N, C-alpha and C positions, 0 to 999 in steps of 0.2 A: 391671449392673456395680456393685460396691460403691464408695464413695470414702470414704477414710479421713482423718481430720483427727487427726495425732499419736496414732494406734493407735486412735481410737475411731471406728466407721462414722458417717458422718455421718447415715444412714438411723436409727440407735438415738437420736441427739439429736433428729432430727425427730419420732419416735416420743414420746419424753418430753413434747416442747412440745405435741404432739397429744393426750396424754393428760393435761395441764395444763388443757386446757379440758373435761374430761369433766363428766358429770352426778354423778359420785361425788366428794364435795369431799375425802374422806379420800384416795382414790386420786388425785386431783389435786394433792393437797399432798406425797405421796410423790414424784409425778412431777417436781415442780418442785423438789423438794429434791434429787433426783438429777441433772436438768439444772444446777442451780446449782454442784453439785459439781464436774461436768465442765467447765462453763464456766470455773471458777475455775481449775481445772488447765490448762485450754489457756491461760488468760490468762497464767499463770506461765511456761509454755513460751514464749509470745511475747515476754514480757518478757525472759526469758533470750536469746532469739534476737536482740533488739534489742540488749541490752547486749553480745552476742559480737560483733555487728555495729558495736559502738562508738556506739550511739545513747546520748545523755544522758539522765539522768533528767528533765530538764525536757522534752525531745521525748516521751519516753514518758508523761509526766504529760498533755501536750496530748493526745496520741492517746486516752487513757483519759477525760479530760475530768475529771482532779482535779489537785490541787497537787502540784508536785514533791516537797514535805515529805512530802505524803500517799503518794505511790508511792513513794518512798524508804524512808520507814517500814515500808510493808508488805511491801515485796519485797527490801531490803538484805540481811537475814539469810537469806533463801531459800538452801536448797543448790545453786541453780542460779546465783546471782546474786553479784558480788563484793561486799565489804565495804566 
């Protein structure tokens, strides 16, 4: 049974992470780049969901381990977040 995380099969993300530890450094870098893109997309989705649920920028920043200013600057103009 496949598990999906907002449109991406979790197994695919696990595969990318596994490939990142491989012996071929170029293939590992490609896998890392793909995993990073997917994780950034998932992070944006979760920030959007948090804002829709009325979470403050400060609480989102705490969850991400960054400053409120950093999270607000990064996501405030996102097509999914309020301005």
